[in-house]
C-alpha positions in Angstrom: -9.1 2.6 12.2 -12.6 3.2 13.7 -11.6 1.2 16.8 -8.4 3.3 17.2 -10.3 6.5 16.7 -12.7 5.4 19.5 -9.8 4.8 21.8 -8.3 8.1 20.9 -11.6 9.9 21.5 -11.8 8.3 25.0 -8.2 9.5 25.8 -9.0 12.9 24.5 -12.0 13.2 26.7 -10.1 12.0 29.8 -7.3 14.5 29.1 -9.6 17.4 28.7 -11.6 16.4 31.8 -8.3 16.3 33.8 -7.6 19.9 32.8 -4.6 19.0 30.7 -4.1 19.9 27.1 -4.8 17.5 24.2 -1.6 17.5 22.1 -2.6 16.2 18.7 -2.7 19.2 16.5 -1.4 17.1 13.6 -4.5 14.8 13.8 -2.3 11.7 14.2 -4.0 8.3 14.3 -1.7 6.6 16.7 -0.6 8.7 19.7 0.2 8.6 23.4 -2.7 8.9 25.8 -2.3 12.7 25.8 -2.4 12.9 22.0 1.4 13.6 21.6 3.3 11.6 18.9 4.6 8.2 19.7 8.4 7.7 19.8 9.7 6.5 16.4 11.7 3.8 18.1 8.6 2.5 19.9 6.5 2.4 16.7 9.4 0.7 14.9 9.7 -2.0 17.6 6.0 -2.7 17.7 5.9 -2.9 13.9 8.9 -5.3 13.7 7.3 -7.5 16.4 3.9 -7.6 14.5 5.7 -8.3 11.2 7.6 -11.2 12.8 4.3 -12.6 14.3 2.7 -12.3 10.9 5.4 -14.4 9.3 7.0 -11.5 7.4 10.1 -10.7 9.4 12.4 -8.1 7.8 9.5 -6.1 6.4 9.8 -2.4 6.5 6.9 0.0 7.2 7.3 1.5 3.7 7.1 -2.0 2.1 3.4 -1.9 3.1 2.9 1.0 0.6 4.4 -1.1 -2.2 2.2 -4.1 -1.3 -0.9 -1.9 -0.9 -0.5 -0.4 -4.4 0.3 -3.7 -6.0 -2.6 -5.5 -4.4 -5.0 -2.7 -5.5 -3.9 -3.1 -9.1 -4.0 -6.9 -8.9 -7.6 -6.7 -7.6 -8.6 -4.6 -10.6 -8.6 -1.1 -9.2 -7.7 1.4 -11.9 -4.5 3.4 -11.8 -6.2 6.7 -11.1 -8.0 5.3 -8.1 -4.8 3.6 -6.9 -2.9 6.9 -7.2 -5.5 8.8 -5.2 -5.4 6.1 -2.5 -1.7 6.5 -2.3 -2.0 10.3 -2.0 -0.6 11.1 -5.5 -2.0 13.3 -8.2 -0.1 11.7 -11.0 -0.8 7.9 -11.5 2.5 7.5 -13.4 4.4 8.5 -10.3 2.6 5.8 -8.3 3.3 3.2 -10.9 7.0 4.0 -11.1 7.5 4.4 -7.4 5.3 1.8 -5.7 4.1 -1.0 -7.9 6.2 -4.1 -7.8 6.2 -6.6 -10.7 4.2 -9.5 -9.3 4.4 -13.1 -10.3 0.9 -12.7 -11.8 1.9 -9.7 -13.9 5.0 -11.6 -15.1 3.0 -14.6 -16.1 0.5 -12.5 -17.9 3.2 -10.6 -19.8 4.9 -13.9 -20.8 1.6 -15.3 -22.0 1.0 -12.2 -24.0 4.4 -12.5 -25.7 3.8 -16.2 -26.3 0.4 -15.5 -27.9 1.8 -12.7 -30.1 4.7 -15.0 -31.2 2.2 -17.8 -32.0 0.1 -15.4 -34.1 3.2 -14.3 -36.0 4.1 -17.9 -36.7 0.6 -18.7 -37.9 0.5 -15.6 -40.1 3.8 -16.7 -41.7 2.5 -20.2 -42.4 -0.6 -18.7 -44.0 1.3 -16.1 -45.9 -0.6 -13.2 -44.2 1.3 -9.9 -44.3 -0.4 -8.2 -41.3 -1.5 -9.6 -38.0 
């Protein structure tokens, strides 16, 4: 992002020096050289090309939000921090909306159920009423 900001600052300076108007009132990160928004079709095409080169063809831009949220949680980031990073005030919205069940989460859930079942079996064998 810093590199893109530096490029944009260079373009902004050149536009102003030419006497033209900088057209980025929305503070967009990726713009045309005059600061105006990129065409949606152009952005989409470049994204699709980049996704194909990265070996993830068929990926949609919004899929990146799902992956970002999931990877944050997988790496140990707490739900409140993840929600803030996603721009949400309510962590439960982020969880419901963006977090995909991952293989790791599925394995951990299955292991927890197995461990619980094993404890129940052991408790029955030992005649223990509560676990």
